[in-house]
Biopython code that builds the backbone (N, CA, C, O; Angstrom):
import numpy as np
from Bio.PDB.StructureBuilder import StructureBuilder

atoms = [
    (1, "MET", "N", (10.123, 2.415, -2.719)),
    (1, "MET", "CA", (11.544, 2.617, -2.541)),
    (1, "MET", "C", (12.031, 1.720, -1.403)),
    (1, "MET", "O", (11.350, 1.554, -0.390)),
    (2, "ASP", "N", (13.191, 1.161, -1.583)),
    (2, "ASP", "CA", (13.827, 0.319, -0.585)),
    (2, "ASP", "C", (15.149, 0.978, -0.219)),
    (2, "ASP", "O", (16.061, 1.038, -1.044)),
    (3, "LEU", "N", (15.260, 1.470, 1.000)),
    (3, "LEU", "CA", (16.463, 2.201, 1.394)),
    (3, "LEU", "C", (17.713, 1.334, 1.359)),
    (3, "LEU", "O", (18.800, 1.833, 1.067)),
    (4, "ILE", "N", (17.577, 0.058, 1.648)),
    (4, "ILE", "CA", (18.741, -0.828, 1.639)),
    (4, "ILE", "C", (19.362, -0.887, 0.250)),
    (4, "ILE", "O", (20.580, -1.010, 0.115)),
    (5, "LYS", "N", (18.534, -0.799, -0.775)),
    (5, "LYS", "CA", (19.031, -0.864, -2.146)),
    (5, "LYS", "C", (19.396, 0.508, -2.711)),
    (5, "LYS", "O", (19.972, 0.600, -3.795)),
    (6, "HIS", "N", (19.066, 1.564, -1.989)),
    (6, "HIS", "CA", (19.352, 2.916, -2.478)),
    (6, "HIS", "C", (20.859, 3.157, -2.436)),
    (6, "HIS", "O", (21.504, 2.860, -1.431)),
    (7, "PRO", "N", (21.428, 3.697, -3.528)),
    (7, "PRO", "CA", (22.879, 3.928, -3.587)),
    (7, "PRO", "C", (23.430, 4.807, -2.462)),
    (7, "PRO", "O", (24.581, 4.638, -2.058)),
    (8, "ALA", "N", (22.641, 5.724, -1.963)),
    (8, "ALA", "CA", (23.114, 6.620, -0.903)),
    (8, "ALA", "C", (23.404, 5.868, 0.394)),
    (8, "ALA", "O", (24.146, 6.359, 1.245)),
    (9, "PHE", "N", (22.822, 4.684, 0.547)),
    (9, "PHE", "CA", (22.962, 3.914, 1.784)),
    (9, "PHE", "C", (23.837, 2.669, 1.630)),
    (9, "PHE", "O", (23.839, 1.802, 2.504)),
    (10, "LYS", "N", (24.577, 2.577, 0.526)),
    (10, "LYS", "CA", (25.335, 1.364, 0.253)),
    (10, "LYS", "C", (26.397, 1.057, 1.302)),
    (10, "LYS", "O", (26.757, -0.106, 1.485)),
    (11, "GLU", "N", (26.899, 2.064, 1.988)),
    (11, "GLU", "CA", (27.949, 1.866, 2.994)),
    (11, "GLU", "C", (27.411, 1.819, 4.425)),
    (11, "GLU", "O", (28.191, 1.725, 5.373)),
    (12, "VAL", "N", (26.101, 1.882, 4.589)),
    (12, "VAL", "CA", (25.502, 1.952, 5.918)),
    (12, "VAL", "C", (25.047, 0.562, 6.361)),
    (12, "VAL", "O", (24.580, -0.243, 5.555)),
    (13, "ASP", "N", (25.193, 0.304, 7.642)),
    (13, "ASP", "CA", (24.801, -0.969, 8.238)),
    (13, "ASP", "C", (23.344, -1.301, 7.904)),
    (13, "ASP", "O", (22.443, -0.494, 8.128)),
    (14, "HIS", "N", (23.135, -2.493, 7.368)),
    (14, "HIS", "CA", (21.792, -2.893, 6.936)),
    (14, "HIS", "C", (20.808, -2.993, 8.102)),
    (14, "HIS", "O", (19.617, -2.732, 7.933)),
    (15, "GLU", "N", (21.292, -3.362, 9.261)),
    (15, "GLU", "CA", (20.418, -3.434, 10.437)),
    (15, "GLU", "C", (19.885, -2.041, 10.789)),
    (15, "GLU", "O", (18.715, -1.889, 11.140)),
    (16, "PHE", "N", (20.744, -1.036, 10.692)),
    (16, "PHE", "CA", (20.332, 0.337, 10.952)),
    (16, "PHE", "C", (19.303, 0.790, 9.917)),
    (16, "PHE", "O", (18.313, 1.432, 10.268)),
    (17, "ILE", "N", (19.530, 0.465, 8.663)),
    (17, "ILE", "CA", (18.601, 0.867, 7.600)),
    (17, "ILE", "C", (17.244, 0.192, 7.797)),
    (17, "ILE", "O", (16.203, 0.823, 7.615)),
    (18, "THR", "N", (17.255, -1.072, 8.163)),
    (18, "THR", "CA", (16.002, -1.785, 8.419)),
    (18, "THR", "C", (15.246, -1.115, 9.559)),
    (18, "THR", "O", (14.025, -0.970, 9.501)),
    (19, "SER", "N", (15.968, -0.711, 10.589)),
    (19, "SER", "CA", (15.354, 0.007, 11.710)),
    (19, "SER", "C", (14.749, 1.330, 11.247)),
    (19, "SER", "O", (13.653, 1.696, 11.671)),
    (20, "LEU", "N", (15.464, 2.047, 10.376)),
    (20, "LEU", "CA", (14.942, 3.300, 9.822)),
    (20, "LEU", "C", (13.644, 3.064, 9.059)),
    (20, "LEU", "O", (12.667, 3.792, 9.235)),
    (21, "GLU", "N", (13.644, 2.051, 8.220)),
    (21, "GLU", "CA", (12.449, 1.757, 7.418)),
    (21, "GLU", "C", (11.258, 1.439, 8.310)),
    (21, "GLU", "O", (10.144, 1.883, 8.034)),
    (22, "LYS", "N", (11.477, 0.675, 9.373)),
    (22, "LYS", "CA", (10.381, 0.346, 10.300)),
    (22, "LYS", "C", (9.866, 1.605, 10.990)),
    (22, "LYS", "O", (8.658, 1.800, 11.126)),
    (23, "THR", "N", (10.791, 2.454, 11.423)),
    (23, "THR", "CA", (10.404, 3.697, 12.098)),
    (23, "THR", "C", (9.600, 4.586, 11.158)),
    (23, "THR", "O", (8.555, 5.117, 11.535)),
    (24, "ILE", "N", (10.090, 4.743, 9.945)),
    (24, "ILE", "CA", (9.417, 5.606, 8.971)),
    (24, "ILE", "C", (8.071, 5.022, 8.568)),
    (24, "ILE", "O", (7.106, 5.764, 8.386)),
    (25, "SER", "N", (7.994, 3.713, 8.425)),
    (25, "SER", "CA", (6.733, 3.079, 8.036)),
    (25, "SER", "C", (5.642, 3.271, 9.086)),
    (25, "SER", "O", (4.453, 3.158, 8.787)),
    (26, "SER", "N", (6.055, 3.559, 10.306)),
    (26, "SER", "CA", (5.081, 3.727, 11.386)),
    (26, "SER", "C", (4.397, 5.093, 11.373)),
    (26, "SER", "O", (3.497, 5.320, 12.181)),
    (27, "VAL", "N", (4.790, 6.017, 10.480)),
    (27, "VAL", "CA", (4.228, 7.370, 10.512)),
    (27, "VAL", "C", (2.848, 7.478, 9.875)),
    (27, "VAL", "O", (2.138, 8.460, 10.094)),
    (28, "SER", "N", (2.473, 6.498, 9.104)),
    (28, "SER", "CA", (1.164, 6.564, 8.444)),
    (28, "SER", "C", (0.056, 6.739, 9.476)),
    (28, "SER", "O", (-0.083, 5.933, 10.396)),
    (29, "GLY", "N", (-0.724, 7.791, 9.314)),
    (29, "GLY", "CA", (-1.833, 8.057, 10.220)),
    (29, "GLY", "C", (-1.459, 8.857, 11.449)),
    (29, "GLY", "O", (-2.328, 9.178, 12.261)),
    (30, "LYS", "N", (-0.186, 9.187, 11.606)),
    (30, "LYS", "CA", (0.232, 9.969, 12.763)),
    (30, "LYS", "C", (0.026, 11.455, 12.516)),
    (30, "LYS", "O", (-0.069, 11.907, 11.374)),
    (31, "SER", "N", (-0.041, 12.198, 13.605)),
    (31, "SER", "CA", (-0.181, 13.652, 13.504)),
    (31, "SER", "C", (1.132, 14.271, 13.035)),
    (31, "SER", "O", (2.176, 13.618, 13.032)),
    (32, "ASP", "N", (1.065, 15.532, 12.643)),
    (32, "ASP", "CA", (2.258, 16.239, 12.184)),
    (32, "ASP", "C", (3.336, 16.261, 13.269)),
    (32, "ASP", "O", (4.520, 16.085, 12.982)),
    (33, "ILE", "N", (2.919, 16.477, 14.505)),
    (33, "ILE", "CA", (3.864, 16.508, 15.622)),
    (33, "ILE", "C", (4.530, 15.145, 15.794)),
    (33, "ILE", "O", (5.728, 15.065, 16.068)),
    (34, "GLU", "N", (3.758, 14.081, 15.635)),
    (34, "GLU", "CA", (4.327, 12.737, 15.754)),
    (34, "GLU", "C", (5.317, 12.452, 14.619)),
    (34, "GLU", "O", (6.321, 11.772, 14.830)),
    (35, "VAL", "N", (5.042, 12.962, 13.432)),
    (35, "VAL", "CA", (5.966, 12.794, 12.307)),
    (35, "VAL", "C", (7.272, 13.513, 12.612)),
    (35, "VAL", "O", (8.349, 12.973, 12.357)),
    (36, "ILE", "N", (7.190, 14.716, 13.152)),
    (36, "ILE", "CA", (8.397, 15.457, 13.528)),
    (36, "ILE", "C", (9.162, 14.694, 14.614)),
    (36, "ILE", "O", (10.390, 14.622, 14.588)),
    (37, "GLY", "N", (8.427, 14.133, 15.554)),
    (37, "GLY", "CA", (9.050, 13.308, 16.597)),
    (37, "GLY", "C", (9.764, 12.105, 16.000)),
    (37, "GLY", "O", (10.827, 11.707, 16.476)),
    (38, "THR", "N", (9.180, 11.530, 14.962)),
    (38, "THR", "CA", (9.803, 10.401, 14.278)),
    (38, "THR", "C", (11.119, 10.829, 13.633)),
    (38, "THR", "O", (12.114, 10.108, 13.705)),
    (39, "LEU", "N", (11.119, 12.000, 13.005)),
    (39, "LEU", "CA", (12.353, 12.520, 12.413)),
    (39, "LEU", "C", (13.430, 12.731, 13.477)),
    (39, "LEU", "O", (14.607, 12.456, 13.245)),
    (40, "MET", "N", (13.018, 13.215, 14.628)),
    (40, "MET", "CA", (13.968, 13.420, 15.719)),
    (40, "MET", "C", (14.507, 12.081, 16.220)),
    (40, "MET", "O", (15.693, 11.959, 16.529)),
    (41, "ALA", "N", (13.635, 11.082, 16.300)),
    (41, "ALA", "CA", (14.071, 9.749, 16.730)),
    (41, "ALA", "C", (15.083, 9.165, 15.756)),
    (41, "ALA", "O", (16.054, 8.527, 16.164)),
    (42, "ILE", "N", (14.851, 9.386, 14.468)),
    (42, "ILE", "CA", (15.791, 8.915, 13.446)),
    (42, "ILE", "C", (17.143, 9.593, 13.632)),
    (42, "ILE", "O", (18.186, 8.942, 13.573)),
    (43, "SER", "N", (17.120, 10.884, 13.852)),
    (43, "SER", "CA", (18.356, 11.638, 14.064)),
    (43, "SER", "C", (19.102, 11.123, 15.290)),
    (43, "SER", "O", (20.318, 10.938, 15.251)),
    (44, "ASN", "N", (18.373, 10.893, 16.371)),
    (44, "ASN", "CA", (18.994, 10.381, 17.599)),
    (44, "ASN", "C", (19.600, 9.004, 17.390)),
    (44, "ASN", "O", (20.701, 8.728, 17.867)),
    (45, "GLU", "N", (18.891, 8.143, 16.682)),
    (45, "GLU", "CA", (19.385, 6.794, 16.415)),
    (45, "GLU", "C", (20.637, 6.853, 15.545)),
    (45, "GLU", "O", (21.584, 6.100, 15.769)),
    (46, "ALA", "N", (20.646, 7.734, 14.565)),
    (46, "ALA", "CA", (21.829, 7.897, 13.709)),
    (46, "ALA", "C", (23.025, 8.351, 14.538)),
    (46, "ALA", "O", (24.141, 7.868, 14.348)),
    (47, "ASN", "N", (22.785, 9.278, 15.455)),
    (47, "ASN", "CA", (23.877, 9.749, 16.318)),
    (47, "ASN", "C", (24.433, 8.618, 17.171)),
    (47, "ASN", "O", (25.647, 8.508, 17.341)),
    (48, "LYS", "N", (23.560, 7.782, 17.706)),
    (48, "LYS", "CA", (23.998, 6.646, 18.520)),
    (48, "LYS", "C", (24.858, 5.684, 17.713)),
    (48, "LYS", "O", (25.818, 5.113, 18.230)),
    (49, "LYS", "N", (24.508, 5.510, 16.445)),
    (49, "LYS", "CA", (25.216, 4.567, 15.570)),
    (49, "LYS", "C", (26.365, 5.234, 14.817)),
    (49, "LYS", "O", (27.010, 4.604, 13.979)),
    (50, "ASN", "N", (26.621, 6.511, 15.115)),
    (50, "ASN", "CA", (27.670, 7.286, 14.431)),
    (50, "ASN", "C", (27.479, 7.316, 12.919)),
    (50, "ASN", "O", (28.440, 7.209, 12.157)),
    (51, "VAL", "N", (26.237, 7.462, 12.501)),
    (51, "VAL", "CA", (25.909, 7.578, 11.082)),
    (51, "VAL", "C", (25.727, 9.059, 10.770)),
    (51, "VAL", "O", (24.887, 9.734, 11.364)),
    (52, "GLN", "N", (26.518, 9.545, 9.839)),
    (52, "GLN", "CA", (26.401, 10.926, 9.386)),
    (52, "GLN", "C", (25.603, 10.920, 8.084)),
    (52, "GLN", "O", (26.039, 10.334, 7.093)),
    (53, "PHE", "N", (24.448, 11.561, 8.078)),
    (53, "PHE", "CA", (23.618, 11.591, 6.885)),
    (53, "PHE", "C", (24.185, 12.567, 5.858)),
    (53, "PHE", "O", (24.358, 13.752, 6.141)),
    (54, "THR", "N", (24.469, 12.056, 4.674)),
    (54, "THR", "CA", (24.891, 12.914, 3.577)),
    (54, "THR", "C", (23.655, 13.587, 2.993)),
    (54, "THR", "O", (22.530, 13.229, 3.339)),
    (55, "SER", "N", (23.856, 14.544, 2.123)),
    (55, "SER", "CA", (22.717, 15.200, 1.460)),
    (55, "SER", "C", (21.889, 14.177, 0.693)),
    (55, "SER", "O", (20.659, 14.221, 0.736)),
    (56, "ASP", "N", (22.551, 13.250, -0.012)),
    (56, "ASP", "CA", (21.819, 12.221, -0.760)),
    (56, "ASP", "C", (21.005, 11.326, 0.165)),
    (56, "ASP", "O", (19.885, 10.937, -0.169)),
    (57, "MET", "N", (21.558, 11.002, 1.312)),
    (57, "MET", "CA", (20.837, 10.169, 2.281)),
    (57, "MET", "C", (19.624, 10.930, 2.827)),
    (57, "MET", "O", (18.543, 10.359, 2.974)),
    (58, "GLN", "N", (19.807, 12.209, 3.123)),
    (58, "GLN", "CA", (18.699, 13.012, 3.638)),
    (58, "GLN", "C", (17.574, 13.092, 2.622)),
    (58, "GLN", "O", (16.402, 12.950, 2.973)),
    (59, "ILE", "N", (17.923, 13.317, 1.376)),
    (59, "ILE", "CA", (16.907, 13.393, 0.322)),
    (59, "ILE", "C", (16.167, 12.058, 0.204)),
    (59, "ILE", "O", (14.940, 12.034, 0.104)),
    (60, "ALA", "N", (16.904, 10.963, 0.216)),
    (60, "ALA", "CA", (16.285, 9.638, 0.117)),
    (60, "ALA", "C", (15.362, 9.373, 1.301)),
    (60, "ALA", "O", (14.263, 8.846, 1.127)),
    (61, "LEU", "N", (15.805, 9.734, 2.503)),
    (61, "LEU", "CA", (14.968, 9.541, 3.691)),
    (61, "LEU", "C", (13.690, 10.363, 3.627)),
    (61, "LEU", "O", (12.611, 9.872, 3.960)),
    (62, "LEU", "N", (13.814, 11.603, 3.204)),
    (62, "LEU", "CA", (12.628, 12.463, 3.100)),
    (62, "LEU", "C", (11.661, 11.944, 2.043)),
    (62, "LEU", "O", (10.446, 11.996, 2.240)),
    (63, "GLU", "N", (12.178, 11.450, 0.935)),
    (63, "GLU", "CA", (11.314, 10.872, -0.106)),
    (63, "GLU", "C", (10.627, 9.609, 0.416)),
    (63, "GLU", "O", (9.444, 9.386, 0.159)),
    (64, "TYR", "N", (11.368, 8.797, 1.139)),
    (64, "TYR", "CA", (10.804, 7.580, 1.719)),
    (64, "TYR", "C", (9.714, 7.934, 2.726)),
    (64, "TYR", "O", (8.642, 7.329, 2.736)),
    (65, "LEU", "N", (10.000, 8.915, 3.566)),
    (65, "LEU", "CA", (9.013, 9.365, 4.553)),
    (65, "LEU", "C", (7.784, 9.927, 3.854)),
    (65, "LEU", "O", (6.655, 9.612, 4.231)),
    (66, "LYS", "N", (7.994, 10.745, 2.853)),
    (66, "LYS", "CA", (6.872, 11.336, 2.117)),
    (66, "LYS", "C", (5.992, 10.252, 1.507)),
    (66, "LYS", "O", (4.770, 10.395, 1.467)),
    (67, "SER", "N", (6.600, 9.174, 1.034)),
    (67, "SER", "CA", (5.818, 8.096, 0.422)),
    (67, "SER", "C", (4.958, 7.358, 1.434)),
    (67, "SER", "O", (4.021, 6.652, 1.059)),
    (68, "ARG", "N", (5.269, 7.515, 2.717)),
    (68, "ARG", "CA", (4.498, 6.850, 3.781)),
    (68, "ARG", "C", (3.403, 7.743, 4.371)),
    (68, "ARG", "O", (2.580, 7.292, 5.167)),
    (69, "ILE", "N", (3.410, 9.007, 3.971)),
    (69, "ILE", "CA", (2.421, 9.963, 4.476)),
    (69, "ILE", "C", (1.215, 9.951, 3.539)),
    (69, "ILE", "O", (1.392, 9.864, 2.324)),
    (70, "PRO", "N", (-0.003, 10.035, 4.071)),
    (70, "PRO", "CA", (-1.182, 10.086, 3.206)),
    (70, "PRO", "C", (-1.078, 11.223, 2.183)),
    (70, "PRO", "O", (-0.533, 12.287, 2.476)),
    (71, "ALA", "N", (-1.597, 10.986, 1.003)),
    (71, "ALA", "CA", (-1.489, 11.939, -0.115)),
    (71, "ALA", "C", (-1.969, 13.339, 0.268)),
    (71, "ALA", "O", (-1.370, 14.329, -0.154)),
    (72, "HIS", "N", (-3.033, 13.438, 1.056)),
    (72, "HIS", "CA", (-3.563, 14.757, 1.400)),
    (72, "HIS", "C", (-2.641, 15.542, 2.341)),
    (72, "HIS", "O", (-2.779, 16.759, 2.462)),
    (73, "LYS", "N", (-1.703, 14.858, 3.006)),
    (73, "LYS", "CA", (-0.766, 15.539, 3.896)),
    (73, "LYS", "C", (0.580, 15.819, 3.237)),
    (73, "LYS", "O", (1.409, 16.528, 3.809)),
    (74, "GLN", "N", (0.807, 15.280, 2.056)),
    (74, "GLN", "CA", (2.103, 15.448, 1.407)),
    (74, "GLN", "C", (2.441, 16.896, 1.075)),
    (74, "GLN", "O", (3.598, 17.284, 1.242)),
    (75, "PRO", "N", (1.490, 17.727, 0.608)),
    (75, "PRO", "CA", (1.835, 19.136, 0.375)),
    (75, "PRO", "C", (2.290, 19.858, 1.651)),
    (75, "PRO", "O", (3.203, 20.682, 1.606)),
    (76, "GLN", "N", (1.657, 19.550, 2.777)),
    (76, "GLN", "CA", (2.070, 20.148, 4.052)),
    (76, "GLN", "C", (3.487, 19.709, 4.406)),
    (76, "GLN", "O", (4.303, 20.509, 4.865)),
    (77, "PHE", "N", (3.764, 18.429, 4.186)),
    (77, "PHE", "CA", (5.083, 17.895, 4.480)),
    (77, "PHE", "C", (6.138, 18.587, 3.620)),
    (77, "PHE", "O", (7.192, 18.982, 4.117)),
    (78, "GLU", "N", (5.847, 18.731, 2.328)),
    (78, "GLU", "CA", (6.778, 19.399, 1.426)),
    (78, "GLU", "C", (7.014, 20.849, 1.847)),
    (78, "GLU", "O", (8.138, 21.345, 1.772)),
    (79, "ALA", "N", (5.962, 21.520, 2.287)),
    (79, "ALA", "CA", (6.096, 22.903, 2.740)),
    (79, "ALA", "C", (6.976, 22.973, 3.994)),
    (79, "ALA", "O", (7.807, 23.872, 4.123)),
    (80, "LEU", "N", (6.792, 22.040, 4.900)),
    (80, "LEU", "CA", (7.597, 21.995, 6.113)),
    (80, "LEU", "C", (9.067, 21.754, 5.769)),
    (80, "LEU", "O", (9.949, 22.421, 6.308)),
    (81, "VAL", "N", (9.327, 20.811, 4.882)),
    (81, "VAL", "CA", (10.701, 20.517, 4.475)),
    (81, "VAL", "C", (11.324, 21.745, 3.821)),
    (81, "VAL", "O", (12.483, 22.061, 4.088)),
    (82, "SER", "N", (10.578, 22.436, 2.972)),
    (82, "SER", "CA", (11.084, 23.649, 2.320)),
    (82, "SER", "C", (11.399, 24.739, 3.345)),
    (82, "SER", "O", (12.416, 25.425, 3.241)),
    (83, "LEU", "N", (10.528, 24.887, 4.321)),
    (83, "LEU", "CA", (10.735, 25.888, 5.363)),
    (83, "LEU", "C", (12.008, 25.569, 6.157)),
    (83, "LEU", "O", (12.828, 26.453, 6.406)),
    (84, "ILE", "N", (12.163, 24.324, 6.544)),
    (84, "ILE", "CA", (13.344, 23.928, 7.307)),
    (84, "ILE", "C", (14.605, 24.126, 6.464)),
    (84, "ILE", "O", (15.613, 24.633, 6.955)),
    (85, "ALA", "N", (14.543, 23.730, 5.213)),
    (85, "ALA", "CA", (15.712, 23.874, 4.328)),
    (85, "ALA", "C", (16.090, 25.341, 4.167)),
    (85, "ALA", "O", (17.274, 25.675, 4.145)),
    (86, "SER", "N", (15.099, 26.216, 4.055)),
    (86, "SER", "CA", (15.399, 27.637, 3.881)),
    (86, "SER", "C", (16.028, 28.229, 5.139)),
    (86, "SER", "O", (16.844, 29.147, 5.047)),
    (87, "LYS", "N", (15.663, 27.723, 6.293)),
    (87, "LYS", "CA", (16.211, 28.220, 7.561)),
    (87, "LYS", "C", (17.642, 27.725, 7.770)),
    (87, "LYS", "O", (18.422, 28.349, 8.491)),
    (88, "MET", "N", (17.979, 26.605, 7.139)),
    (88, "MET", "CA", (19.314, 26.024, 7.320)),
    (88, "MET", "C", (20.328, 26.583, 6.340)),
    (88, "MET", "O", (21.532, 26.405, 6.521)),
    (89, "SER", "N", (19.850, 27.262, 5.296)),
    (89, "SER", "CA", (20.810, 27.773, 4.301)),
    (89, "SER", "C", (21.186, 29.205, 4.546)),
    (89, "SER", "O", (21.981, 29.771, 3.796)),
]
sb = StructureBuilder()
sb.init_structure("model")
sb.init_model(0)
sb.init_chain("A")
sb.init_seg("    ")
for serial, (resi, resn, name, xyz) in enumerate(atoms, 1):
    if name == "N":
        sb.init_residue(resn, " ", resi, " ")
    sb.init_atom(name, np.array(xyz, "f"), 0.0, 1.0, " ", f" {name:<3s}", serial, name[0])
structure = sb.get_structure()
């Protein structure tokens, strides 16, 4: 997946998207806590750039992040995302 080409990001600054992709690509091999820290860094960077993530953008980012996580950790990641989503609704 290429976030720059994803329809949810068509109106977002390409430099910001490239930065997101680099940040997300760095999670491979990181601990769960480091992955959460990466998500927080993404959120902070979006706030600095005044980027409001839509639901479609959030889904695309999570899918992109999941694709960068080793296969054996993906079920844990999905469970964490489900837990967070349930707490937010």
